[in-house]
N, C-alpha and C positions, 0 to 999 in steps of 0.2 A: 538384402545381406543374406546369404545362405544359412540353413540350420547350423552347419558345423561352424562357420565363421562367427555366427551370433553367439554360439556357445563359447568359442575361444575368447572372443571380446568380452563376454560376460564374465568369464573366469578371470581374465586380466584385470577387469574393473573390481572384481571381488578381492583379488589379491592385493590391489592398491589400498582398498578399504582395510583389509586386515593389517596391512603395513601401518595404518594410522590407528591400529588397536581397536577397530570396531568390527563386530561380527555381521556378516551380511545377512539381513533378514527379509528385508523388502523386496517386492518382485521387480526385477529389472528388465522393463519392456519398452521404455520411452526411447524413441529416436529423437533426431534434432527438431524436427517439426512439432512433435509433442512437448518437448522440453521448452522450446520457444514458445508455444501456445499458452502454457500455464503462466509464464512470465508476462506475456502480452495480455493475457486476460486478467492477470492482477492489475496491470496498469489500466487497461480498458479506458481508452480515449472517451469513448461515448458515455460510459458511466460518470467519469469525473466532470466532464463538461456539462452533462445534463443536470447534475447535482448542484454545481456551484457557479454556473455561468450568470445567473442571475445576480450574484454577489459581484463577481468581476465587472460585469457590464453596468450594473445599477450604481456601484460606488465610484468606479474609476472611468466610466465611458468606454467607447470603442477602442481607444488607445491602449486599453488593458491587453489588447491582442499581443503586444510586443513582450508581455511577460513570458509568453510561451517559449520563443527561442532562447530567452535568457536562462530560463530554468532548464530547458533541454541541455543547454551547454554546461551549466553548473552541475547538473546531475551526470553529465557524461564523465566528468572527473571521478565521481564516486563509482560509476559503473565500471570504468577502466580498471580501477583498483580492485572492485569486487571480481571482475573477469579473471585477473590474475589469481586472486584468492581461490576462486572456484576451480581453477586449473590444477592447483595444489591440493586443494581439500574439497573435493566434490561430495560433500556429505549433508545429510538432514540437519537443519539447524542453522545454516549458513552463517550469519554474522556472529551468532553465539559460539559456534565451533571455531570460527576464524579468530575471534578475539581471545579465546581462552588459550588457543594453540599459539598464538604469536606475542601474547603479552603474559597474562597469568588468568587462573581460574577465577579469581575474584572480579576482574573487570570483565571476563567473559560471562560470568553468571549474571552480573548486573545489566549487561548489554542485552542478554537473552531475556532477562526478566522484563525490562522495559519494552523490549521488541515485541514480546508475547502479549503484553496487554495492548500495546498499540495495535497489533493484529486482531485482537478481539473486537476493539473499537472500530476498527476499519471495516470488519465484517459486518458490525452493527450499521455503520454509515452507509454501506453499500446496499444492505438489505433494505433499509429505509427508503433507498432510492427507487426500488421496484415499484411500489405503490405510487410514487411520484410520476413515473413514466406511464403507469397505467391510468392514473388520473388524467394525464395529459391526453392519452389516447381516447379516454371516455369524455373529456372536457369536464371534469368533475375534480373538487377539491376534497379528497377522500379523507383529509385530517379534520374535516368538520362534520364527519358522519359518524354519530356514536356506535360503538359495538361493545357489548358487555360492559367490562371495566374501562375500557380504553375507547379507541376509534377505529374505523376500517382501515387506515393507513397503517397503524401499528399492528393490527391483525393480520394484515397481508405480510408484512415484514416478518413476523413470527413464523407464518406458514411458509415463507421462502427459507427461513433457516431450518425448518423441520425437513424440507425436501433436499436441500443441499447437505444436510448432516447425513441422511440416508444414502446419498449417492457417494460422498466421501467414505462411508463406511464400507460400501460395496465393492470397492477395488479401483485401482489406478487405471485399469483399462477402460472402465466406464467413465471415470472422470476425464481421462485423457481423449476419449471419443467425443464426449460432450464439448470439451474445451476446444478441440479441433474443429468442430462444426461451428461453435460459437465465434471463434476467431476468423474463420473463413467468412462467415455471414457479416461480421462487423467490419473487416477490411473491405470487402466488396461493397457493402451496404453503404459505409460512409463515403468511399471514393466515388461510387456511382452517383449517389445523391448529391454529394458535394459538386461534381462536375456538372450535373444537370442544372443545379442552383446557380453556378457560375456562368454557364453558357446562355441559359434561358431566362434566368430571373434575378439579374444583377439590378437592384434598385438603389444602390448607393455608389457614389464614386469613390475610387481608391484612397482618396484623401481623407475619407471618413476614419481611417486607421491612425490618423494623427489627431482625431478629435477628441477632446477630453469632456465635451458636453457640459463645460463650465463646472465639473466637479471640484476644481481646486478653488472655487469660491468659499467652500466651507473651511478651508484650511489657510486662509489669508494669502491666496494665490499660489501656495507652494503645492505643486502636483505630486511630489515624491511620496509623502505620507499616504495619499490616496492610491497611488500606484502600487504601494507595497500591501495594501488591503486587497487590490485587484489581483495581485498575484496568487492569492490563496486558492483560486481555482486551479491554476497550473501546478501549484505546489502539491494539491491534493491528488492530482492525476499521475504525476511523474515519480513514482516510487513503487518498490515491489518487484524490480527487474532482478533482484538477487533470488527470487523464486526459482529461477533456472538452476541456480546453484543448490538450493535446498532440496530440490528433486534429484539431486545427483545420485543418491543411491538407487534411484529407480530408472536411471538413464544409461543407455549403452554408450561406450566410449565417452564417459561423462568428462574426463579431464579435458577433452575437445569440445564436446557439445554443449557443457554448461556455459562456458565463457562465450560461445557463439550465441547461446540462447539469450544471455544477458544483453549483449551489445545489440543484437538484432532487434530485440524488444524495446529498447529505448530509442533507437534510431528510426525505425519503422513507425512506432507510435508518435515520434517527433514529426515526421513528414506527414502522416495521415492527420494528426491533430492540427497541424498549420493549415492545410487545405480546407478541412472541415470548418475550423473557426472562421477563416477567410470567407467561406461560402455562407455561413450563417449570418455574418455581420454584413456583407455586401447584399444579401437577399432580403434583409429586413426591410419591411415597407415602411414602417413608422418607427424611426429610432427613438423619438421622445417617448413614445408608449413603450418601447422595448426596455427603457432604463427602469421602468417600475413593474415590468412583467415578471412574474415568478416562474414562467416557464417559456422563456424566449426561443429556445430550440424548437419546441413544439409549434409555438406561434408562426415562426418563420417557414417551418416546413409545411404546415397545414394551409397557411394563407397563400402560399405559392404553388403548392401542388394538389391542394384540395384533399379529396378522399384518398388519393394516391399517396399523400403523405402519411397516411396511416400505416402503410407497409413499411416505411422507414422506422416509424415509431415501434412497430412491432420487432424490427431488428435491434434497436436500441433496448427494448424490454428483454429480449433473449440475451444480449450482451451483458446487461446489468446483472441478470440472474446468473450467467456464467461466471461473472467477475467475483460475485458473492461466493460462488462454489470454489473458485481458484484460491481466493484469500483465505477462507476457512481451511482449505487443504494445505496450504503453506503453514498457517499458524497451528494446524494439528502436527504437522511435522517438526515444528520447533518444539512443541510440547513434548512430542515423542522423544525427541533428541535430548532434552533437558531431563526428562524422565528416565531415560537410559542411563544417564549419567548419574542418576539418583539425586539430581539437584533441584527438585521439586518435591513438596509433600505428597505422599502415595506415589512415589516415582514409578514403582514397578507397574502400577495400574497403567500409567500413561505411556509406559514403555511396552505394553503388550501389543503384541501383532497377531491379528486374526489369523489362525491356521488356514482358514478357508480362502480368505481374500487378500491375504498378505498386505493388509493395511493396519495403520495405527488406529483401530476402531474406536477404542476407549478415548483417545485424545480428540478424535473428530466429534464425538458426542459431547465431550466436555466444552470444546470450543463453541459448538452450537447453542448449549445451554447458557454459557457465559456471555456470549454475544447477545442474547435476548433480554439480559438484565437492564442494560442502559435504556432500553425501551420503556421501561417503567418510569423512567426520570424524565426523558424528553424524546420528541419525535422531530427535533430540529436537525436537518442534515448539516446546516452550517456549523452548529456546535459540535457535533459528533465528528465531522469531518476535520474541523479545525484541531481539536483534541488529539485525534488519532495521527495526523499528519505531524503535529508538533513532537510527539513521542517517537514517531518513526525517525525523524530528523536527529533527535537526541541519540537514539540507538545507533544509527549510521555514524554519527559523529564519534560516539565512544569506540566504536569498531575502528575507525580510521586512525584514532589517537593510538590504539595498540598496534595497528600495522605500521604507523610511522615509527613508533619506538622501536619495533622489531627491524625496520629497514635500517634505522641508524646502528643497529648491532650487526648488520652485514646480511640480514635475510633479503632474499631467498638464498639458501646455500646450494640448491640444487636446481636443475632445469624443470620447465614445464611446458606443455603446449602452447600456452599463452603467456607471454612475458613483456612487461614493460621496460625491461633492461634498465639502462641508466636513467630513463625517465620516471622510474617508479617513485623516487622520493619527491620529485617536482610535482607529479600528478597527485600524490598523496597529500602534499601540502596545500595544493589548490583546493582539493576536495575538503580539507579542514576549513579553509578560509571561507569557502563557500557555505558549507553546512554550518559553521559558527555564525555567520551573519544571518542566515535564515532563522536560526533558534532565537536570535535576539528579536527578530521580526515576529515570531510567535508569541514571545514573552511580553510584548507590550500590551498595556490595557488602558481603559479610560480613566486616566490621571494626567489632565492637562498641566497641573503643576509640575509634574515629573517630566513628561514627554512633549509637552507643548502641541504642536500641530499633529504630531505622530499619534496622539491619543484619539484622534476622530475616528469614529466608526468601530472602534475596537470591541464595543459590546457585540458586534456581530461574530467576532472571531476569538475573543477571550473575555467574556462577561463574567461578573462577580458571582460566586456560588450561591449567594443569599438571594439571588434573583431567580434560581431555578425552582422547579416544582417536582414534588413526587406525588404521584396519583391525584394530581390536581391541586395538592395543597403547597403553597409557597413555602420554600425553606428559608424564610426571612430571619430565622432564629440563628443561622450560620453566621460566621464572621465574613466580613467583606473582603474575601480573597479571590483573586482571579482564578478561574476554573484550570487554566494551564498550569499554573504554579501549584495550585491545591492538589491537582491529580498527581503531578509529579512528586510533591511532597509525601502524599500518601502512599505512593508506590516505593519511593525510597525508604520510608520508615518501616512499611510492611516487608519490603524486600531485606532490609537488614535483619529483621527478626527472623524471617524464614531462612536467610543465609546463615545466620549465627547458628540456629537450631540444627540446620543440615551439617553444618561443619562440626558441631558438637557430636552429632550421631556418626559422622564420618571418623572422628578420632576414637570413639569407644567401640566403633563397629568395624567397617571393612575398608578403611581409606586406602590401604595397599592395593587390595584387589580391585576396587573401583578405578583407581588411577591406572592400573595395569590393563584393565578392560577397556578403557576409553582412550587411552594414549594420551592423556592430559598431561602435557609437558610444557616447560618454558623454553622457548626458542630464543637464542641470542646470547 
């Protein structure tokens, strides 16, 4: 794109932003590839699979593979919905902005509030994966090596957050450059190594994909409860595609490129993930040993490729680090968006944009600090990933509720580059059914009297809070409440207080100016 056409397009994009009541402040330099890259990096197939494949394979056996296409299909309904939204509203904050504009500011605020903390936890979960990959590369369990008040695994995760915070603060061009390199390396690496494994190192028959490895024996012969646990790996991977929308204020021709970025990210991730998982399962030499292996991907690669396998683990290490960077960047922009609307305490601070780097520097630093706090309580990637993903699904569901209500009132009233047309309500409803069923899956816990066979292995995904530890001290004085429900309850109570105080301040302060400045309206 030439300089003049670049400037003309940026001017049109800024005019669209101003028509939504938003003052353009962020640097608009991203094209389609960079926009796609941040969403793809957020999803990061290599990160999620490395973090939780041990859970899927260990609990549900090789047949857990089929959770991948199921979840790609279910999340496609959500992604199609979000693609249309991003075409109408390519603004920082994605589902927060979409919810408040299509439903009302209360639903929008609570959607953003829950999504923000989900983003913080996801950043933590991915940061703790960095030392897991490094440990696999070195052949060591870094969680068992003490370091100051914690262990080497947590120390490396905190160091990762320091680095990603600095990069996020230094500008979107640096972030996009690193993301683009990371995405290229991840796509090329995963496909190349997957093909090598499939062609030269197939150690299992294709029928292994229908093998449950006797997992159903723990649930009275009922495989469905076990399969739902095995789904958690895929659930943890396939979200964050809306990031292409949240970088809309920094993307050229955003109304067209953001929806393309959303859909490309989920579908390309779906294809790459399917090939990679297939390669890992079929190349595994000892499936019985893999069921109890804490790092089956590292084992499969190194046992088949020897020292050459270390090259791929380095690719995964880079991809996981870039994933941390992308998630933190997206969460920082959500914080910036809510701060700009003065919907968070110290809103002006989080809405600050660096004059030099044109990035929400304060928000990036805040997210980095907040993401480090959970590491003081647990270094379990299973627990962190499960809690984060459950909150993500709730916030997505809340957004889809608001959009569904708006569609029933006739939205969209005007055209956009991407449109579901008459299929909008149907796709929206399918997204709600899918999201609601998965929220139920997240909410189950170890209570056989209530959930029967579906309570099995729920301590992996939704343990009781009185079983957690803080600085090594068990929190057995807390009530026996599941972590997912306890976290959601705390967030809702705290959120209600913050929202009420914020509303009070708006009433006695500048509600009219704030609403006019942000274009906060009820549509329908």
